[in-house]
PDB file of N, CA, C and O in Angstrom:
ATOM      1  N   MET A   1       0.820  -1.184   0.000  1.00  0.00           N
ATOM      2  CA  MET A   1       0.000   0.000   0.000  1.00  0.00           C
ATOM      3  C   MET A   1       0.875   1.262   0.000  1.00  0.00           C
ATOM      4  O   MET A   1       0.561   2.243  -0.674  1.00  0.00           O
ATOM      5  N   ARG A   2       1.940   1.227   0.739  1.00  0.00           N
ATOM      6  CA  ARG A   2       2.827   2.386   0.817  1.00  0.00           C
ATOM      7  C   ARG A   2       3.449   2.681  -0.551  1.00  0.00           C
ATOM      8  O   ARG A   2       3.570   3.841  -0.945  1.00  0.00           O
ATOM      9  N   GLY A   3       3.842   1.624  -1.273  1.00  0.00           N
ATOM     10  CA  GLY A   3       4.422   1.809  -2.593  1.00  0.00           C
ATOM     11  C   GLY A   3       3.432   2.414  -3.576  1.00  0.00           C
ATOM     12  O   GLY A   3       3.816   3.204  -4.439  1.00  0.00           O
ATOM     13  N   PHE A   4       2.154   2.046  -3.449  1.00  0.00           N
ATOM     14  CA  PHE A   4       1.122   2.594  -4.326  1.00  0.00           C
ATOM     15  C   PHE A   4       0.967   4.094  -4.097  1.00  0.00           C
ATOM     16  O   PHE A   4       0.870   4.862  -5.054  1.00  0.00           O
ATOM     17  N   VAL A   5       0.944   4.512  -2.841  1.00  0.00           N
ATOM     18  CA  VAL A   5       0.789   5.934  -2.513  1.00  0.00           C
ATOM     19  C   VAL A   5       2.015   6.720  -2.978  1.00  0.00           C
ATOM     20  O   VAL A   5       1.880   7.819  -3.515  1.00  0.00           O
ATOM     21  N   ILE A   6       3.193   6.168  -2.777  1.00  0.00           N
ATOM     22  CA  ILE A   6       4.411   6.833  -3.248  1.00  0.00           C
ATOM     23  C   ILE A   6       4.396   6.947  -4.769  1.00  0.00           C
ATOM     24  O   ILE A   6       4.800   7.972  -5.319  1.00  0.00           O
ATOM     25  N   GLY A   7       3.935   5.904  -5.446  1.00  0.00           N
ATOM     26  CA  GLY A   7       3.820   5.937  -6.906  1.00  0.00           C
ATOM     27  C   GLY A   7       2.848   6.998  -7.388  1.00  0.00           C
ATOM     28  O   GLY A   7       3.099   7.651  -8.400  1.00  0.00           O
ATOM     29  N   LEU A   8       1.737   7.182  -6.676  1.00  0.00           N
ATOM     30  CA  LEU A   8       0.791   8.241  -7.049  1.00  0.00           C
ATOM     31  C   LEU A   8       1.426   9.618  -6.931  1.00  0.00           C
ATOM     32  O   LEU A   8       1.237  10.465  -7.804  1.00  0.00           O
ATOM     33  N   PHE A   9       2.179   9.849  -5.858  1.00  0.00           N
ATOM     34  CA  PHE A   9       2.848  11.141  -5.706  1.00  0.00           C
ATOM     35  C   PHE A   9       3.922  11.342  -6.778  1.00  0.00           C
ATOM     36  O   PHE A   9       4.084  12.447  -7.295  1.00  0.00           O
ATOM     37  N   LEU A  10       4.644  10.294  -7.105  1.00  0.00           N
ATOM     38  CA  LEU A  10       5.653  10.413  -8.161  1.00  0.00           C
ATOM     39  C   LEU A  10       5.000  10.690  -9.510  1.00  0.00           C
ATOM     40  O   LEU A  10       5.520  11.473 -10.304  1.00  0.00           O
ATOM     41  N   PHE A  11       3.865  10.053  -9.771  1.00  0.00           N
ATOM     42  CA  PHE A  11       3.147  10.289 -11.014  1.00  0.00           C
ATOM     43  C   PHE A  11       2.650  11.736 -11.077  1.00  0.00           C
ATOM     44  O   PHE A  11       2.745  12.378 -12.123  1.00  0.00           O
ATOM     45  N   LEU A  12       2.120  12.253  -9.959  1.00  0.00           N
ATOM     46  CA  LEU A  12       1.673  13.639  -9.907  1.00  0.00           C
ATOM     47  C   LEU A  12       2.839  14.592 -10.157  1.00  0.00           C
ATOM     48  O   LEU A  12       2.699  15.563 -10.900  1.00  0.00           O
ATOM     49  N   PHE A  13       3.984  14.321  -9.544  1.00  0.00           N
ATOM     50  CA  PHE A  13       5.172  15.142  -9.756  1.00  0.00           C
ATOM     51  C   PHE A  13       5.606  15.111 -11.219  1.00  0.00           C
ATOM     52  O   PHE A  13       5.971  16.147 -11.773  1.00  0.00           O
ATOM     53  N   LEU A  14       5.573  13.941 -11.850  1.00  0.00           N
ATOM     54  CA  LEU A  14       5.963  13.808 -13.256  1.00  0.00           C
ATOM     55  C   LEU A  14       5.018  14.596 -14.159  1.00  0.00           C
ATOM     56  O   LEU A  14       5.467  15.289 -15.072  1.00  0.00           O
ATOM     57  N   VAL A  15       3.727  14.497 -13.914  1.00  0.00           N
ATOM     58  CA  VAL A  15       2.741  15.217 -14.731  1.00  0.00           C
ATOM     59  C   VAL A  15       2.941  16.728 -14.594  1.00  0.00           C
ATOM     60  O   VAL A  15       2.950  17.448 -15.593  1.00  0.00           O
ATOM     61  N   LEU A  16       3.099  17.203 -13.369  1.00  0.00           N
ATOM     62  CA  LEU A  16       3.285  18.644 -13.172  1.00  0.00           C
ATOM     63  C   LEU A  16       4.582  19.142 -13.786  1.00  0.00           C
ATOM     64  O   LEU A  16       4.623  20.248 -14.325  1.00  0.00           O
ATOM     65  N   SER A  17       5.640  18.348 -13.715  1.00  0.00           N
ATOM     66  CA  SER A  17       6.905  18.798 -14.297  1.00  0.00           C
ATOM     67  C   SER A  17       6.834  18.820 -15.821  1.00  0.00           C
ATOM     68  O   SER A  17       7.397  19.720 -16.443  1.00  0.00           O
ATOM     69  N   VAL A  18       6.160  17.858 -16.433  1.00  0.00           N
ATOM     70  CA  VAL A  18       6.041  17.849 -17.891  1.00  0.00           C
ATOM     71  C   VAL A  18       5.147  18.997 -18.356  1.00  0.00           C
ATOM     72  O   VAL A  18       5.461  19.666 -19.340  1.00  0.00           O
ATOM     73  N   LEU A  19       4.035  19.232 -17.654  1.00  0.00           N
ATOM     74  CA  LEU A  19       3.141  20.315 -18.049  1.00  0.00           C
ATOM     75  C   LEU A  19       3.784  21.683 -17.877  1.00  0.00           C
ATOM     76  O   LEU A  19       3.519  22.592 -18.664  1.00  0.00           O
ATOM     77  N   SER A  20       4.617  21.844 -16.869  1.00  0.00           N
ATOM     78  CA  SER A  20       5.228  23.154 -16.662  1.00  0.00           C
ATOM     79  C   SER A  20       6.331  23.438 -17.670  1.00  0.00           C
ATOM     80  O   SER A  20       6.711  24.596 -17.845  1.00  0.00           O
ATOM     81  N   LEU A  21       6.855  22.417 -18.338  1.00  0.00           N
ATOM     82  CA  LEU A  21       7.877  22.629 -19.352  1.00  0.00           C
ATOM     83  C   LEU A  21       7.298  23.132 -20.667  1.00  0.00           C
ATOM     84  O   LEU A  21       8.000  23.761 -21.458  1.00  0.00           O
ATOM     85  N   ARG A  22       6.025  22.857 -20.900  1.00  0.00           N
ATOM     86  CA  ARG A  22       5.406  23.276 -22.153  1.00  0.00           C
ATOM     87  C   ARG A  22       5.212  24.785 -22.159  1.00  0.00           C
ATOM     88  O   ARG A  22       5.177  25.406 -21.097  1.00  0.00           O
ATOM     89  N   PRO A  23       5.086  25.393 -23.357  1.00  0.00           N
ATOM     90  CA  PRO A  23       4.913  26.848 -23.407  1.00  0.00           C
ATOM     91  C   PRO A  23       3.613  27.301 -22.740  1.00  0.00           C
ATOM     92  O   PRO A  23       2.663  26.525 -22.632  1.00  0.00           O
ATOM     93  N   ASP A  24       3.575  28.533 -22.303  1.00  0.00           N
ATOM     94  CA  ASP A  24       2.421  29.206 -21.689  1.00  0.00           C
ATOM     95  C   ASP A  24       2.260  28.890 -20.226  1.00  0.00           C
ATOM     96  O   ASP A  24       1.318  29.386 -19.608  1.00  0.00           O
ATOM     97  N   GLY A  25       3.115  28.102 -19.641  1.00  0.00           N
ATOM     98  CA  GLY A  25       3.068  27.876 -18.207  1.00  0.00           C
ATOM     99  C   GLY A  25       2.064  26.827 -17.778  1.00  0.00           C
ATOM    100  O   GLY A  25       1.304  26.282 -18.578  1.00  0.00           O
ATOM    101  N   LEU A  26       2.093  26.576 -16.522  1.00  0.00           N
ATOM    102  CA  LEU A  26       1.305  25.496 -15.934  1.00  0.00           C
ATOM    103  C   LEU A  26      -0.185  25.808 -15.912  1.00  0.00           C
ATOM    104  O   LEU A  26      -1.002  24.909 -16.115  1.00  0.00           O
ATOM    105  N   ARG A  27      -0.551  27.044 -15.673  1.00  0.00           N
ATOM    106  CA  ARG A  27      -1.976  27.384 -15.568  1.00  0.00           C
ATOM    107  C   ARG A  27      -2.722  27.100 -16.869  1.00  0.00           C
ATOM    108  O   ARG A  27      -3.803  26.511 -16.843  1.00  0.00           O
ATOM    109  N   ASN A  28      -2.166  27.506 -17.992  1.00  0.00           N
ATOM    110  CA  ASN A  28      -2.820  27.266 -19.276  1.00  0.00           C
ATOM    111  C   ASN A  28      -2.871  25.773 -19.588  1.00  0.00           C
ATOM    112  O   ASN A  28      -3.865  25.291 -20.131  1.00  0.00           O
ATOM    113  N   GLN A  29      -1.822  25.043 -19.253  1.00  0.00           N
ATOM    114  CA  GLN A  29      -1.805  23.607 -19.521  1.00  0.00           C
ATOM    115  C   GLN A  29      -2.838  22.882 -18.659  1.00  0.00           C
ATOM    116  O   GLN A  29      -3.486  21.946 -19.127  1.00  0.00           O
ATOM    117  N   LEU A  30      -2.994  23.303 -17.422  1.00  0.00           N
ATOM    118  CA  LEU A  30      -4.007  22.678 -16.568  1.00  0.00           C
ATOM    119  C   LEU A  30      -5.418  23.008 -17.053  1.00  0.00           C
ATOM    120  O   LEU A  30      -6.327  22.190 -16.914  1.00  0.00           O
ATOM    121  N   ARG A  31      -5.603  24.193 -17.619  1.00  0.00           N
ATOM    122  CA  ARG A  31      -6.906  24.508 -18.235  1.00  0.00           C
ATOM    123  C   ARG A  31      -7.182  23.570 -19.405  1.00  0.00           C
ATOM    124  O   ARG A  31      -8.298  23.077 -19.567  1.00  0.00           O
ATOM    125  N   ASN A  32      -6.148  23.325 -20.223  1.00  0.00           N
ATOM    126  CA  ASN A  32      -6.323  22.402 -21.342  1.00  0.00           C
ATOM    127  C   ASN A  32      -6.615  20.991 -20.851  1.00  0.00           C
ATOM    128  O   ASN A  32      -7.440  20.291 -21.437  1.00  0.00           O
ATOM    129  N   VAL A  33      -5.955  20.571 -19.791  1.00  0.00           N
ATOM    130  CA  VAL A  33      -6.190  19.235 -19.238  1.00  0.00           C
ATOM    131  C   VAL A  33      -7.627  19.118 -18.734  1.00  0.00           C
ATOM    132  O   VAL A  33      -8.295  18.113 -18.978  1.00  0.00           O
ATOM    133  N   ALA A  34      -8.100  20.145 -18.032  1.00  0.00           N
ATOM    134  CA  ALA A  34      -9.464  20.121 -17.520  1.00  0.00           C
ATOM    135  C   ALA A  34     -10.480  20.095 -18.666  1.00  0.00           C
ATOM    136  O   ALA A  34     -11.485  19.388 -18.595  1.00  0.00           O
ATOM    137  N   ARG A  35     -10.214  20.865 -19.714  1.00  0.00           N
ATOM    138  CA  ARG A  35     -11.114  20.874 -20.869  1.00  0.00           C
ATOM    139  C   ARG A  35     -11.151  19.514 -21.550  1.00  0.00           C
ATOM    140  O   ARG A  35     -12.216  19.028 -21.932  1.00  0.00           O
ATOM    141  N   ARG A  36      -9.980  18.905 -21.698  1.00  0.00           N
ATOM    142  CA  ARG A  36      -9.926  17.585 -22.327  1.00  0.00           C
ATOM    143  C   ARG A  36     -10.616  16.533 -21.471  1.00  0.00           C
ATOM    144  O   ARG A  36     -11.249  15.619 -21.999  1.00  0.00           O
ATOM    145  N   PHE A  37     -10.498  16.654 -20.164  1.00  0.00           N
ATOM    146  CA  PHE A  37     -11.156  15.705 -19.273  1.00  0.00           C
ATOM    147  C   PHE A  37     -12.677  15.811 -19.393  1.00  0.00           C
ATOM    148  O   PHE A  37     -13.369  14.794 -19.407  1.00  0.00           O
ATOM    149  N   LYS A  38     -13.196  17.032 -19.481  1.00  0.00           N
ATOM    150  CA  LYS A  38     -14.629  17.222 -19.663  1.00  0.00           C
ATOM    151  C   LYS A  38     -15.104  16.627 -20.983  1.00  0.00           C
ATOM    152  O   LYS A  38     -16.152  15.984 -21.042  1.00  0.00           O
ATOM    153  N   ILE A  39     -14.331  16.844 -22.035  1.00  0.00           N
ATOM    154  CA  ILE A  39     -14.687  16.284 -23.344  1.00  0.00           C
ATOM    155  C   ILE A  39     -14.657  14.763 -23.287  1.00  0.00           C
ATOM    156  O   ILE A  39     -15.541  14.108 -23.839  1.00  0.00           O
ATOM    157  N   ALA A  40     -13.648  14.190 -22.625  1.00  0.00           N
ATOM    158  CA  ALA A  40     -13.541  12.740 -22.521  1.00  0.00           C
ATOM    159  C   ALA A  40     -14.716  12.161 -21.734  1.00  0.00           C
ATOM    160  O   ALA A  40     -15.240  11.108 -22.096  1.00  0.00           O
ATOM    161  N   LEU A  41     -15.134  12.835 -20.662  1.00  0.00           N
ATOM    162  CA  LEU A  41     -16.285  12.362 -19.901  1.00  0.00           C
ATOM    163  C   LEU A  41     -17.561  12.404 -20.736  1.00  0.00           C
ATOM    164  O   LEU A  41     -18.363  11.470 -20.697  1.00  0.00           O
ATOM    165  N   LEU A  42     -17.747  13.475 -21.484  1.00  0.00           N
ATOM    166  CA  LEU A  42     -18.927  13.603 -22.332  1.00  0.00           C
ATOM    167  C   LEU A  42     -18.949  12.520 -23.413  1.00  0.00           C
ATOM    168  O   LEU A  42     -19.974  11.875 -23.635  1.00  0.00           O
ATOM    169  N   LEU A  43     -17.817  12.328 -24.078  1.00  0.00           N
ATOM    170  CA  LEU A  43     -17.760  11.317 -25.133  1.00  0.00           C
ATOM    171  C   LEU A  43     -17.838   9.900 -24.564  1.00  0.00           C
ATOM    172  O   LEU A  43     -18.373   9.002 -25.214  1.00  0.00           O
ATOM    173  N   GLY A  44     -17.313   9.695 -23.361  1.00  0.00           N
ATOM    174  CA  GLY A  44     -17.447   8.390 -22.705  1.00  0.00           C
ATOM    175  C   GLY A  44     -18.903   8.066 -22.406  1.00  0.00           C
ATOM    176  O   GLY A  44     -19.338   6.928 -22.583  1.00  0.00           O
ATOM    177  N   GLY A  45     -19.653   9.061 -21.953  1.00  0.00           N
ATOM    178  CA  GLY A  45     -21.084   8.864 -21.729  1.00  0.00           C
ATOM    179  C   GLY A  45     -21.829   8.579 -23.022  1.00  0.00           C
ATOM    180  O   GLY A  45     -22.725   7.736 -23.057  1.00  0.00           O
ATOM    181  N   ALA A  46     -21.458   9.281 -24.082  1.00  0.00           N
ATOM    182  CA  ALA A  46     -22.084   9.025 -25.389  1.00  0.00           C
ATOM    183  C   ALA A  46     -21.778   7.602 -25.854  1.00  0.00           C
ATOM    184  O   ALA A  46     -22.633   6.937 -26.439  1.00  0.00           O
ATOM    185  N   TYR A  47     -20.550   7.136 -25.591  1.00  0.00           N
ATOM    186  CA  TYR A  47     -20.186   5.764 -25.969  1.00  0.00           C
ATOM    187  C   TYR A  47     -21.006   4.744 -25.186  1.00  0.00           C
ATOM    188  O   TYR A  47     -21.474   3.757 -25.754  1.00  0.00           O
ATOM    189  N   LEU A  48     -21.180   4.973 -23.897  1.00  0.00           N
ATOM    190  CA  LEU A  48     -21.963   4.040 -23.091  1.00  0.00           C
ATOM    191  C   LEU A  48     -23.409   3.958 -23.573  1.00  0.00           C
ATOM    192  O   LEU A  48     -23.974   2.869 -23.670  1.00  0.00           O
ATOM    193  N   VAL A  49     -23.997   5.099 -23.871  1.00  0.00           N
ATOM    194  CA  VAL A  49     -25.376   5.108 -24.356  1.00  0.00           C
ATOM    195  C   VAL A  49     -25.477   4.427 -25.721  1.00  0.00           C
ATOM    196  O   VAL A  49     -26.360   3.597 -25.941  1.00  0.00           O
ATOM    197  N   ALA A  50     -24.569   4.780 -26.638  1.00  0.00           N
ATOM    198  CA  ALA A  50     -24.619   4.211 -27.992  1.00  0.00           C
ATOM    199  C   ALA A  50     -24.356   2.708 -27.972  1.00  0.00           C
ATOM    200  O   ALA A  50     -25.027   1.963 -28.685  1.00  0.00           O
ATOM    201  N   SER A  51     -23.403   2.252 -27.181  1.00  0.00           N
ATOM    202  CA  SER A  51     -23.123   0.816 -27.143  1.00  0.00           C
ATOM    203  C   SER A  51     -24.272   0.057 -26.491  1.00  0.00           C
ATOM    204  O   SER A  51     -24.585  -1.062 -26.897  1.00  0.00           O
ATOM    205  N   GLY A  52     -24.902   0.656 -25.482  1.00  0.00           N
ATOM    206  CA  GLY A  52     -26.063   0.014 -24.862  1.00  0.00           C
ATOM    207  C   GLY A  52     -27.221  -0.111 -25.828  1.00  0.00           C
ATOM    208  O   GLY A  52     -27.877  -1.151 -25.889  1.00  0.00           O
ATOM    209  N   VAL A  53     -27.477   0.952 -26.587  1.00  0.00           N
ATOM    210  CA  VAL A  53     -28.556   0.901 -27.585  1.00  0.00           C
ATOM    211  C   VAL A  53     -28.240  -0.139 -28.654  1.00  0.00           C
ATOM    212  O   VAL A  53     -29.120  -0.892 -29.070  1.00  0.00           O
ATOM    213  N   LEU A  54     -26.991  -0.179 -29.097  1.00  0.00           N
ATOM    214  CA  LEU A  54     -26.618  -1.169 -30.110  1.00  0.00           C
ATOM    215  C   LEU A  54     -26.787  -2.592 -29.594  1.00  0.00           C
ATOM    216  O   LEU A  54     -27.291  -3.455 -30.312  1.00  0.00           O
ATOM    217  N   ARG A  55     -26.379  -2.841 -28.378  1.00  0.00           N
ATOM    218  CA  ARG A  55     -26.484  -4.190 -27.815  1.00  0.00           C
ATOM    219  C   ARG A  55     -27.939  -4.612 -27.640  1.00  0.00           C
ATOM    220  O   ARG A  55     -28.263  -5.792 -27.771  1.00  0.00           O
ATOM    221  N   LEU A  56     -28.818  -3.654 -27.346  1.00  0.00           N
ATOM    222  CA  LEU A  56     -30.226  -3.995 -27.146  1.00  0.00           C
ATOM    223  C   LEU A  56     -31.001  -4.115 -28.450  1.00  0.00           C
ATOM    224  O   LEU A  56     -31.934  -4.914 -28.535  1.00  0.00           O
ATOM    225  N   THR A  57     -30.641  -3.346 -29.461  1.00  0.00           N
ATOM    226  CA  THR A  57     -31.436  -3.321 -30.684  1.00  0.00           C
ATOM    227  C   THR A  57     -30.944  -4.278 -31.753  1.00  0.00           C
ATOM    228  O   THR A  57     -31.754  -4.813 -32.510  1.00  0.00           O
ATOM    229  N   VAL A  58     -29.649  -4.510 -31.838  1.00  0.00           N
ATOM    230  CA  VAL A  58     -29.097  -5.372 -32.890  1.00  0.00           C
ATOM    231  C   VAL A  58     -29.009  -6.787 -32.335  1.00  0.00           C
ATOM    232  O   VAL A  58     -28.384  -7.016 -31.300  1.00  0.00           O
ATOM    233  N   ARG A  59     -29.632  -7.729 -33.020  1.00  0.00           N
ATOM    234  CA  ARG A  59     -29.682  -9.105 -32.534  1.00  0.00           C
ATOM    235  C   ARG A  59     -28.411  -9.894 -32.850  1.00  0.00           C
ATOM    236  O   ARG A  59     -28.030 -10.786 -32.092  1.00  0.00           O
ATOM    237  N   ASP A  60     -27.753  -9.570 -33.969  1.00  0.00           N
ATOM    238  CA  ASP A  60     -26.538 -10.296 -34.355  1.00  0.00           C
ATOM    239  C   ASP A  60     -25.368  -9.829 -33.487  1.00  0.00           C
ATOM    240  O   ASP A  60     -25.039  -8.643 -33.502  1.00  0.00           O
ATOM    241  N   PRO A  61     -24.729 -10.735 -32.728  1.00  0.00           N
ATOM    242  CA  PRO A  61     -23.636 -10.301 -31.844  1.00  0.00           C
ATOM    243  C   PRO A  61     -22.442  -9.734 -32.602  1.00  0.00           C
ATOM    244  O   PRO A  61     -21.791  -8.808 -32.118  1.00  0.00           O
ATOM    245  N   ASN A  62     -22.139 -10.278 -33.791  1.00  0.00           N
ATOM    246  CA  ASN A  62     -21.011  -9.757 -34.568  1.00  0.00           C
ATOM    247  C   ASN A  62     -21.280  -8.345 -35.063  1.00  0.00           C
ATOM    248  O   ASN A  62     -20.400  -7.487 -35.004  1.00  0.00           O
ATOM    249  N   ALA A  63     -22.480  -8.102 -35.546  1.00  0.00           N
ATOM    250  CA  ALA A  63     -22.829  -6.762 -36.016  1.00  0.00           C
ATOM    251  C   ALA A  63     -22.818  -5.771 -34.855  1.00  0.00           C
ATOM    252  O   ALA A  63     -22.379  -4.631 -35.006  1.00  0.00           O
ATOM    253  N   SER A  64     -23.299  -6.210 -33.711  1.00  0.00           N
ATOM    254  CA  SER A  64     -23.286  -5.350 -32.534  1.00  0.00           C
ATOM    255  C   SER A  64     -21.857  -5.018 -32.114  1.00  0.00           C
ATOM    256  O   SER A  64     -21.565  -3.880 -31.746  1.00  0.00           O
ATOM    257  N   MET A  65     -20.977  -5.998 -32.168  1.00  0.00           N
ATOM    258  CA  MET A  65     -19.582  -5.774 -31.799  1.00  0.00           C
ATOM    259  C   MET A  65     -18.915  -4.798 -32.765  1.00  0.00           C
ATOM    260  O   MET A  65     -18.236  -3.866 -32.336  1.00  0.00           O
ATOM    261  N   TRP A  66     -19.107  -5.007 -34.065  1.00  0.00           N
ATOM    262  CA  TRP A  66     -18.490  -4.121 -35.046  1.00  0.00           C
ATOM    263  C   TRP A  66     -19.096  -2.726 -34.991  1.00  0.00           C
ATOM    264  O   TRP A  66     -18.392  -1.740 -35.210  1.00  0.00           O
ATOM    265  N   GLY A  67     -20.382  -2.630 -34.704  1.00  0.00           N
ATOM    266  CA  GLY A  67     -21.003  -1.318 -34.544  1.00  0.00           C
ATOM    267  C   GLY A  67     -20.437  -0.570 -33.347  1.00  0.00           C
ATOM    268  O   GLY A  67     -20.219   0.640 -33.407  1.00  0.00           O
ATOM    269  N   THR A  68     -20.201  -1.295 -32.261  1.00  0.00           N
ATOM    270  CA  THR A  68     -19.615  -0.676 -31.072  1.00  0.00           C
ATOM    271  C   THR A  68     -18.196  -0.197 -31.357  1.00  0.00           C
ATOM    272  O   THR A  68     -17.797   0.878 -30.908  1.00  0.00           O
ATOM    273  N   ILE A  69     -17.443  -0.986 -32.094  1.00  0.00           N
ATOM    274  CA  ILE A  69     -16.083  -0.582 -32.477  1.00  0.00           C
ATOM    275  C   ILE A  69     -16.130   0.659 -33.370  1.00  0.00           C
ATOM    276  O   ILE A  69     -15.313   1.567 -33.222  1.00  0.00           O
ATOM    277  N   GLY A  70     -17.084   0.691 -34.294  1.00  0.00           N
ATOM    278  CA  GLY A  70     -17.239   1.864 -35.158  1.00  0.00           C
ATOM    279  C   GLY A  70     -17.587   3.119 -34.372  1.00  0.00           C
ATOM    280  O   GLY A  70     -17.067   4.200 -34.650  1.00  0.00           O
ATOM    281  N   VAL A  71     -18.463   2.970 -33.396  1.00  0.00           N
ATOM    282  CA  VAL A  71     -18.816   4.115 -32.544  1.00  0.00           C
ATOM    283  C   VAL A  71     -17.584   4.598 -31.783  1.00  0.00           C
ATOM    284  O   VAL A  71     -17.354   5.803 -31.680  1.00  0.00           O
ATOM    285  N   ALA A  72     -16.795   3.672 -31.251  1.00  0.00           N
ATOM    286  CA  ALA A  72     -15.591   4.037 -30.503  1.00  0.00           C
ATOM    287  C   ALA A  72     -14.593   4.779 -31.395  1.00  0.00           C
ATOM    288  O   ALA A  72     -14.006   5.776 -30.975  1.00  0.00           O
ATOM    289  N   LEU A  73     -14.403   4.300 -32.611  1.00  0.00           N
ATOM    290  CA  LEU A  73     -13.474   4.972 -33.530  1.00  0.00           C
ATOM    291  C   LEU A  73     -13.975   6.361 -33.913  1.00  0.00           C
ATOM    292  O   LEU A  73     -13.195   7.310 -33.988  1.00  0.00           O
ATOM    293  N   GLY A  74     -15.263   6.472 -34.152  1.00  0.00           N
ATOM    294  CA  GLY A  74     -15.836   7.773 -34.484  1.00  0.00           C
ATOM    295  C   GLY A  74     -15.690   8.767 -33.342  1.00  0.00           C
ATOM    296  O   GLY A  74     -15.346   9.928 -33.563  1.00  0.00           O
ATOM    297  N   LEU A  75     -15.951   8.312 -32.119  1.00  0.00           N
ATOM    298  CA  LEU A  75     -15.814   9.202 -30.977  1.00  0.00           C
ATOM    299  C   LEU A  75     -14.351   9.545 -30.704  1.00  0.00           C
ATOM    300  O   LEU A  75     -14.052  10.636 -30.219  1.00  0.00           O
ATOM    301  N   ALA A  76     -13.444   8.629 -31.009  1.00  0.00           N
ATOM    302  CA  ALA A  76     -12.014   8.930 -30.859  1.00  0.00           C
ATOM    303  C   ALA A  76     -11.596  10.031 -31.832  1.00  0.00           C
ATOM    304  O   ALA A  76     -10.816  10.914 -31.473  1.00  0.00           O
ATOM    305  N   LEU A  77     -12.109   9.983 -33.054  1.00  0.00           N
ATOM    306  CA  LEU A  77     -11.813  11.052 -34.016  1.00  0.00           C
ATOM    307  C   LEU A  77     -12.394  12.388 -33.563  1.00  0.00           C
ATOM    308  O   LEU A  77     -11.758  13.431 -33.713  1.00  0.00           O
ATOM    309  N   VAL A  78     -13.591  12.355 -33.015  1.00  0.00           N
ATOM    310  CA  VAL A  78     -14.198  13.581 -32.491  1.00  0.00           C
ATOM    311  C   VAL A  78     -13.337  14.147 -31.371  1.00  0.00           C
ATOM    312  O   VAL A  78     -13.135  15.359 -31.296  1.00  0.00           O
ATOM    313  N   PHE A  79     -12.824  13.274 -30.493  1.00  0.00           N
ATOM    314  CA  PHE A  79     -11.964  13.737 -29.399  1.00  0.00           C
ATOM    315  C   PHE A  79     -10.689  14.373 -29.924  1.00  0.00           C
ATOM    316  O   PHE A  79     -10.247  15.398 -29.404  1.00  0.00           O
ATOM    317  N   VAL A  80     -10.094  13.775 -30.951  1.00  0.00           N
ATOM    318  CA  VAL A  80      -8.847  14.317 -31.500  1.00  0.00           C
ATOM    319  C   VAL A  80      -9.066  15.730 -32.026  1.00  0.00           C
ATOM    320  O   VAL A  80      -8.199  16.590 -31.869  1.00  0.00           O
ATOM    321  N   PHE A  81     -10.207  15.976 -32.645  1.00  0.00           N
ATOM    322  CA  PHE A  81     -10.447  17.309 -33.196  1.00  0.00           C
ATOM    323  C   PHE A  81     -10.917  18.307 -32.143  1.00  0.00           C
ATOM    324  O   PHE A  81     -10.571  19.485 -32.225  1.00  0.00           O
ATOM    325  N   LEU A  82     -11.692  17.869 -31.161  1.00  0.00           N
ATOM    326  CA  LEU A  82     -12.194  18.797 -30.154  1.00  0.00           C
ATOM    327  C   LEU A  82     -11.178  19.108 -29.057  1.00  0.00           C
ATOM    328  O   LEU A  82     -11.251  20.172 -28.444  1.00  0.00           O
ATOM    329  N   ALA A  83     -10.243  18.212 -28.800  1.00  0.00           N
ATOM    330  CA  ALA A  83      -9.341  18.367 -27.658  1.00  0.00           C
ATOM    331  C   ALA A  83      -8.003  19.006 -28.018  1.00  0.00           C
ATOM    332  O   ALA A  83      -7.034  18.862 -27.273  1.00  0.00           O
ATOM    333  N   GLN A  84      -7.937  19.697 -29.128  1.00  0.00           N
ATOM    334  CA  GLN A  84      -6.694  20.369 -29.492  1.00  0.00           C
ATOM    335  C   GLN A  84      -6.456  21.553 -28.565  1.00  0.00           C
ATOM    336  O   GLN A  84      -7.387  22.068 -27.945  1.00  0.00           O
ATOM    337  N   ASP A  85      -5.199  21.977 -28.478  1.00  0.00           N
ATOM    338  CA  ASP A  85      -4.853  23.112 -27.628  1.00  0.00           C
ATOM    339  C   ASP A  85      -5.585  24.367 -28.092  1.00  0.00           C
ATOM    340  O   ASP A  85      -5.754  24.613 -29.286  1.00  0.00           O
ATOM    341  N   ARG A  86      -6.007  25.143 -27.113  1.00  0.00           N
ATOM    342  CA  ARG A  86      -6.653  26.405 -27.443  1.00  0.00           C
ATOM    343  C   ARG A  86      -5.631  27.380 -27.984  1.00  0.00           C
ATOM    344  O   ARG A  86      -4.457  27.292 -27.624  1.00  0.00           O
ATOM    345  N   PRO A  87      -6.039  28.311 -28.841  1.00  0.00           N
ATOM    346  CA  PRO A  87      -5.089  29.319 -29.320  1.00  0.00           C
ATOM    347  C   PRO A  87      -4.624  30.209 -28.181  1.00  0.00           C
ATOM    348  O   PRO A  87      -5.364  30.479 -27.234  1.00  0.00           O
ATOM    349  N   LEU A  88      -3.385  30.658 -28.293  1.00  0.00           N
ATOM    350  CA  LEU A  88      -2.793  31.483 -27.251  1.00  0.00           C
ATOM    351  C   LEU A  88      -3.366  32.888 -27.296  1.00  0.00           C
ATOM    352  O   LEU A  88      -3.642  33.426 -28.369  1.00  0.00           O
ATOM    353  N   LYS A  89      -3.542  33.471 -26.126  1.00  0.00           N
ATOM    354  CA  LYS A  89      -4.000  34.860 -26.054  1.00  0.00           C
ATOM    355  C   LYS A  89      -2.777  35.766 -26.188  1.00  0.00           C
ATOM    356  O   LYS A  89      -1.786  35.617 -25.474  1.00  0.00           O
ATOM    357  N   SER A  90      -2.877  36.698 -27.112  1.00  0.00           N
ATOM    358  CA  SER A  90      -1.734  37.606 -27.336  1.00  0.00           C
ATOM    359  C   SER A  90      -1.806  38.814 -26.466  1.00  0.00           C
ATOM    360  O   SER A  90      -0.928  39.674 -26.529  1.00  0.00           O
TER     361      SER A  90
END
């Protein structure tokens, strides 16, 4: 248990050090992280709803599986385009 807690603190330190090295400072990077997290939560909920509907409505298990994979790929593309860094304020 102690090693797990130490690992969490080391991971937090690593994330903060990497984010602070990027341009615009830590505050802007943490804003981007928070925005991306919100987008990921929203798209994750959309995936859960879409996969549930597919599993209930499509009787063929293979078609349901491939449809779920298609939904996941589509939502991943949406995330890539929506989660880009915001433009810098001049």
